[in-house]
N, C-alpha and C positions, 0 to 999 in steps of 0.2 A: 485523736482529739483528747482522749483521756491522758495520754502521755504528755501532751502540751500543757494541760492543767497541772500535772504532777511537777513538771520542770519549773513552771512559773511559780507555784507555791513554794516548792522546795528551795528555789533560788532566793526568793524573798525572805523566807524564814532563816536560811543560812546566812544571808547578808546581814540580817538584823542581829544575829548572834556573833558574827565575826568581828575582827578588829578593823580599824580604819583602813589599812592597806588592802586587806582581802575583800572587804565589802565593796570597794570601788569596782572590782571585777566580777565577783560572784553574782551580785544582783543583776547587772547587765547581761552577763553570760547566760544565766538562767532564763532571762527574758528573751534573748535572741534565740536560744535553742527551742524554747517553748513556742515562740512565734513561728519558727521554721517548721516545726511539726504541725502546727495548726494550718499553715499554708498548704503543706503536703496533704492534709485531710480535705481541704476545701477545693483545691484545683481540679481533682478528678470529677467532682460533682458538677462543676461549671462546664467541664468539657464533655458532659453527656453521660457520665458514669452513673452507677447506682446511688441511691440515697440512703446512706447508713443510718441506723436508728438503734437506740438502746432504751429499754424500759424495765426498771426494777421496782418492786413494791416498796412502799415506805409506810412507816407507822403513823405518820402525821395524817390527820383527817383531810380528805380531799386531795392528798398529795401523792405523787409518784415521781421517782427519779427517771423522768422521761426526756431524752435528748435525741435530736435528729439533725441531719444536714441535708436540706433540700437546696435547689439553686438560689432561692432568695437568701437563705442563711449563708451559703457559700459566698455569694456576692458581697455581703457585708463583712464576712470574716476576712476576706483578702485585704482590704484597706486597714481593718482593725489590727491584724497581725503585722502587716507590712509597715505601717506607720509606727506602730509600737516598737518594732525591732529597731528601726532607725532612731526613734526617740531614745531608746535605751543606750545605743552607741553614743548619741549626742550627749545624753545626760552623764555618761561616764566621763566625758571631757569637761562638761559644764559644771557639774556639781562636785566632782572629785569625791573626797571622803567626807563631805559635809552631811550632817543629819543622819543619825544612826537608823531611824525607822523609815527613811524615805524610800529605799528600794523595796522594803516589805510592802508598803502601800502601793507603790507603782506596779509591782508584779500582781498584787491582788486586784488592782484596778483593771489590768489587762485580762486576767482570768475571769473576773466578774462580767466584763463586757462580752467576752466570748460566750460565757454561760447564758447571758441574756439572749444572745442570738440563737443558740441551739436549744434552749429550753422549750419543752412542749407540754408543760404543766403550769397552771397559774401560780401555785404556791412556790414552786421552784423558780419561776420567772421573777416573782416579787422578792424572794430572798436574794437572788442574784442582783436585782435592781437596787435593793437596799444596800448590799455590800458595795456595789459600784458607787453609790452616793457617799457612803462612809469613807471608803478609800480615797475618793477624790477630795473629800472635805479635809482629810488629814494632809493630803498633798498640797491643797490650796493654802493651808495654814502652816506650811513647812517653816516659814520665817515668821512665826506668830509673835515674836517679840515686838513687831511693829503694830501699832493700833489699827492702821488701815487694813492690814492683812487679817487681823482678828475680825474686824467689821465685815470684810468681804466674805470670810468663812461663815459668819453668822447669817448673812443675807442668803448665801447659797444654801445653807442647811434648811432654813425656813422655807425657801421657795421649793426645794426638792421634796420636802415632806408634804407640802400642799399638793404637789403633783401626785405623790404616792397615795395620798388619801383618795384622790379621784380614781386612781387605778384600782384600789381596793374595792370601791363600789362597782367599778366596771367589771371586774372579775366575778363579783357576786351576782351581777345581772346576767353575765354570760353562762355561769355554772348552774343552769336550771335543771340539769339532768343528774344531779348528785355527784358530779365529778368536775374537776377543773382541767382535765386533759384537753388540749387544743383540738384533738380529733373529734371530741364529743360536741364541740361548739357548732360545727357545721355551718354552711352558708345559708342564711335565711332561717330555715326551720319553721317552728311555730311562732316565731317572734313577731310581734305587731310592729307596724310602722313607727308608732310612737316610741316603743321600746328600743327599736334599732336606732332611732334618732337620738334618744337619750344616751345610748352607749357610744354613738359617734361623737357627741359633744363632750362626754367624759374623756374619750380618747384624745380629742383635740386639746383639751385643757391639761389632762394628766401627762400626756406625752409632749404636748406643746411647751410645757414649762422646761423640760429637759432640752428640747430642740431650740428654744429661744424665740418662739413666736412673739411678736409684739401684740399685746402689752405684757406678756409673761416673761420678758427677757431680762428683767432688771438685775438679776443675779449675774448675768454673763459678763457685762463689761466691768464688774467689780472683781469677780473670781479669776478670770483669765489673766489680767495683769498681775495679780497677787501671786499666782502660782509660779514655780520655777519654769523656765522656758520650755523644756522638753515635756513637762506636764501640760502646759498651755497648748502645745501642739497636739497632744493626744486628746485633750478635752475638746478643743475647738475642731480638730480634724475628724475625730472619731466619736467621742462620747455623745455629743449633741445629735449626731446622726442616728443614734439608737432611739431617739424620739421619733424620727421618721420611720425607722424599722418597726417600732411598736405600733405606730399608726397604720402602716401597711398591713401588718398581721391582723389588726382589729378589723380594718375595712374588708379584708378578704373573707371574713366569716359572717358578714352582715347581709349578704345577698345584694341584689341589684339596687344601686343607690338612687334616691330621689335627686332632682336637679339642684335643690338648695344645698346639698352637701358640697357639690362642686363650687358653688358660688361662695360658700363660707371659706373654703381653703383658698380660692382665688383672691378673695378680698384680704384675707390674712397675708397671703403672699405679696400682694401689691403694697399693702401698708408696711409690712416688714422690710421689703426690698427698698422702697423709697426712703422711709425714715431711717433704716439702718445705715444706708450709705450717707445720708445727710449728717447723722450724728457722727459717723466716722470722719467725714470731711472736717468737722469742727474740732476734732481732738488734737492735742499737742503732745501726747505720749504715744510712742510707737505701738506698744502692745495693746493699749486701750483702743487705738484706731483699728487694729486688726480684729479685736474682739467685736466691735460694732460691724465690721465687714462680715463676720460670721452670721450675724442677724440678717444682713442683706442677702447672703447666699442661701440661707435657710428659706428666706422669702422666695427666691427663685425656684427652689425645690418645691415649695408649697404651690407656686403657680403651676408647675408641671402636674402635680397631683390634682389640683383643681380642674385643669383642662381635661385630664384623664377621666375624672369623675363625671364631668359634664358630657364627655363623649360616651361614657357608659350609660348615663341616664337617657341620652338621645339615641342609643343603639348605633353609635358610630365607632367601629373598631379602629379606624385610622386615627381618630382623635385620642382614643384610649391608648393606643400603642405609642403614638408620638409623645403624648403628655407624660405617661408613666416612664417611657424609655428615656426621655430627656431628664426627668427627675432622678432616675437611677444613675444615669451617666454623670449627672452633676454631683451626686453624692460621692462618687469616686473621684471626680476631678477636684472638687473642693477639698477633699481630704488631702490630696497631694499638694496643691499649691498653697493651701493654708498652713500646712505643716512646714513647707518650705519657707514661707514668709515669717512664721514664728521663729524658725531656726535662724533666719537672717537677722531678725530683731534681737534675738539672744546674743548672736555674735557681735552685733553693734554694741549692745550693753556691756558685753565682756571686753570688747576691744577699746571702747571709748569711755566706759564707766558710767554711761547714762543712756536712757531711752527717751529723754526729752528732746523732741524734734528741734526746738528753738536753740538748743545748745550744741547742735551737731553741724555738719557741713564738710564738704571736701573729702569724704571718707573713701570715695572710689579710688583715689590715688593711693591711699594707705591700706585699704582692705579690698583689693581688686576682685578676689574670688567671691567674697560675701556680696559685694556690689553687683557683680554679674549675675549671681544666683538670685538675689533679691529682685533684680530687674526682670528676669524671666518669670518669677512668680507674680510680679506686678502686672506684666503684660497678660499673663494667663488669667488672673482674677478680674482684670478689666474686660475680659471677653473679646480680646483682639486676636485675629488670625496670625499665625497658623497654630497656636498653642491649644492645649486641651480645654481651657475654659470657653473658647469660642465654639467648639463643636457641640457641646451640650446645649448652649444657648441657641445655637443655630437650629438644632432639632426642635427646641421649644418654639422658636420663631416660625419654623416650617409648619408646626401644628397650629400656630396662631393664624397664619395666612390661610391654612386649610379651613379653619373655623370661620373666618370672614366670608369664605365662599359657600358656606353651608346654607341650606334653605330654611333653617330655623333662626328666627330673629334673636332669641336668647343666646344661641351659640355664636352668631355673628358679633353681638355686643361683647361677649367674652373675648373673642379674638381681637377686636379693636382695643379693648382694655389691656390685654396682654402685650400687644405690639407697643402701645404707648408707654406702658410701665417698663418694659424691657429697654426701650430706647432711653428713657429718663435714667433708669438705674445704670445702664452702660455708660452714658455720658458722664454722670456724676462719679462713677467709680474711676473712670479714666482721669478725671480732674483730681480726685483724691490721691491717686497714686502718682500722678505728676507732681503733686505737692510733696508726698512722702519721700519719693525717690529723689526729687530735685533738691529739697531742702537738706536731706540727710547726706546724700552722696555727692552732689555737685557743688559748685561754688568753692568758697574758702571756709576753713574752720572758723566757727564762731566763738569757740572757747579753747582754753589751753588743753583740756582733756581731749577734745576732738583733734587738735593738732598733733597730739602725742599718740593717737590711736594706732594700733598695730593689728595685723591679720591674726586670726585665731588659729588654734592647732588643727591637726589633721582629723581628730575625732569629731570636731565641730564642722569642718568643711566637707568631709566625705558624705554625710547624710544630705547636705544641701545639694551637692553635685548630683547625687543619685536622684533626688526628687526633681531637680531641674531637667535632667535627662528624661525622666518620666513625663514631664509636662510636654516636652517636644515629641516624644515617642507616641503618646496617646493622641496628640493632635495630628500626627502624620498617619497613624494606623487606625484612626477612629472608624472607618468603614468596616474593618475586620472585627470590631467589637460589637457590631450590631447583632450578629448571630448569638453572642453570649447574652446580650440583653434579651433577645428573643426567648432564650431558655429560662430566663428569670420570670418573664411575664405570666406564664401559666400559674405561678404561685398566688397571683392576685386576680386571676381571671374568673373567680367565682362571682365577681360583681359585673362582669361584662358578657354580653351575648356574643358567643362565637369567639374564635381565636383571633387575637390581635397581632400575633407574631409576624405573619406575612405582611401586614400593613407597615409594621416597623421596618422590616427588611426592604420594603419598597423605597425607603428613604435613602438607601445606600448610594444610588446613582447621584442624587443631589449632594449628599455629603462627600462623595468622592470628588465631585467637581470643585467644591469650595476648598477641599483639602489640597487638591492639586494646585489651585490658584494660590493658596497661601504658601505652599511649598515653593512655587515659582517666585513669589514675592521675596521669600526668605533667601532663596538662592541668588536672586538679583542683588539683594542688599549685601550678601557675603561677597559676591563678585566685585561690587563697588568698593568694599572695604579692602579686598585683596589688591585691586587696581590702585587704590590710593597708597597703600603701603609700598607697592612696587615703585610707583612714581617718586615717592619721597625717600626711598631707601638710600640713594646716593646724593641727596640734597641736604644742605644744612637747614635745620629747623630752629628758629629762635622764638623765645617767649617774650612778650611785651604787653603793655597795657593796651586795651582795645580802644579806649576813648578817653581823652584827658581834657576835654573842653569843660572847664568849670572846676576841675579838681585835679590835683597832681599826686595826691597820696590817698588812694582809695583804701578803705578798711572793710572788714566783714560786716560792719554795721550798716553799710549801704546796700546790702543784699535784701531781697525779699525775706520776710519771716513767714512762718506757717500761717499766722493770723492774717497777715496782709494778703497772702496768696489766696486764702479761702474767703476773705471778706466779701468780695463782689457776689459770689454765689450764695453764701449764707445770708447776705442781706436780702435776697429775693424771698427767702423762706423764713425770715426773722419772726413773723407772727406765729409760725408753726413750731419753731424750735425754741423760742425764748432766749436767744443769744444775748449775753450781756457784754457790752463793749465799754472798755475803759481806754481813754486815749489822752495823750498830751500833745497838742498841736504845736508845730514850730512857730515861734514868734520872733519878730525882729529881723534885721538884715542878716545877722550872723547868729542863727538859733543855736543854743547850747545843748538842748535836749528835746527829743520828741519820741513818742512811743505809741504803740497800739497793742492792746491786749484784749482777747475775747475769751469768754468761757461759756460753755453750753451745757448746763446741767440737764440730766435726763428728765424730761417733763413728766413721764409716767411715774418715775420714782418719786419726784418731788411733789407732784400735784395730785397723784392718784393714790399710790400705796403708802406714802408717808402719813397723810392725814388719816387713812384708815387704821394704820397700826398705832398711831397716837391715841385715837379714840378707843381702840381695843385695849391698849395698855391702861388707859384711864378707867375703863370699865372693870377690868380684871383686878385693878388695885384695890377695889372695894372688897374683894374676897380675901385679902391678905389677913384680915382679922381672924379668920378661921384657922390660920396656921399658929396654933398655940405654942408649939415647940415641946409639948409633953406627949409621951407615948400613950398615956391613958386616954387622952382626948381622941387621939387617932383611932384607938381600939373602939372607943364609943361610936365614932363615925361608922366604922365597919359594921358594928353590931346593929346600929340603926338601919343601915342600908340593907342588911340581910333580913331584918324584920319587915321592912317595907316590901322587899321582893317576895317574902313568904306570904304576906297579906295579899299582895297582888295575885299570886298564884292560887291562893285559897278562894279569892273572889271569882276567879275565872272557872275554877273547878271545885265547887262547894261539896 
């Protein structure tokens, strides 16, 4: 692990100092080697090996250089290093020699994310957390010459530091024994119920900002579209999951949870899942659409954590095991298919010159590899069998139906809410990606740029193919992953009575059944495709218009747009979303023009946070008069402050 850090940092610094040609390879090469070493350190732990640890003294108060790899850390390290390595390869082809400092910040981002995962001291954790924020900020603002990119970076930086402020208070409350080493926190201890509840809420807010819980998500749909594509894949696939990791670490030391903790996460998950996918359905830019889907999938993970906490509060190891097992598996699955979809979106932008959905169309014929890979990612994120997104949502549904059959009314209500929420989220996600894939890849090109689109190079296609294969492989081999998840659960079993691993393993039979059914469905579809190809092999196939009743010269303007496709669904939720509709209706027998345009601004950003920050800005503007601009006045402020502190101390100890 230390060698992984060394290669990542050395590769980034060397790339920053190198010339344009060398930096294109040195930065990605250092990232790939470092990630490979990190994977080599994590895999043995997940397979049941020892848990390596290192603790060195540090001169900072309350600090120590304490790192360790337990199964929970190893589980998060695998997607962190795996996705980052593929993103480095993709970025080498996507960015080329652009931007002198970009590889420095990319490698520092990967190293800081890994340090967050292996840190076992609060000061070290916060330093790595802050470095992760700073590195990702500079990556988001890589193309800072554009005003919208600078605005996205500012929103991200403010949101990130609001979360960090909560984490500072959290660690102060946890470090009651004169040390901030995680081992000293202990599960429960002498902590009161009110104190544990306050720490839990601070964790939900502090880590929830990074994870993208609604309403703390407002930075996410701004920052992810602004960042370079390979950075968006890492931020959406990996970085936001560290909010989930931090929440799990915090929960594991708080002892047995009360019931309301589970309900808080369950409610956050339901709201984030439903609103996230609705906002995604309303978007017209491909990367922004994917960013809102990250909010949706973080909501699904929160649902699993909520179900697990309810199970722990009601002393049900099966609900705890299925809830937390589903959440952990969805962390892995979302990292894979979300990185795949962002890579696909980046290839579309590179091949067609735009990510605006309304300006695309017909790309499947021009970019067949990108289209096929994007389709696999779309099926996976929609939770359809037999791919990986289905199996984690199936585990959560299995836990939900188990909750419905429980003898506790509160648990049964939670199960019903989960089933309804997952059904709604799954249906809306399928509709959203039917829109995204259909408008972008099917039909006819809507613009000249789409008509001239060409497939991207090997460095962009190879990571997509690897992730597409992973979506299929995890979906097929998901029963074999349950023992791995069972090794991770003990890291958070301080909150649960008894071992939950056997209950999670009991779901293997049901998961094996649906996996086999999905595999048979896929085999049947492949057989039909092979049969069709065989029958048409020696027959001439001609292309012609499908229907010419009423027109003889169809144009791309006759196709559905993204707005018109989504309008019937968005209309049902218009009061909730605040969608603005602008239309020009056809008039006359031979109408010359007609159009429909919709825009859905984020209600939380516009109606909640914007008014708050406007008032804060107005209040703080009154203090600008104390900024005299003269050093002597500032020295006077310092002197007066020291005198006030001295007087206060003398008053306390005369």
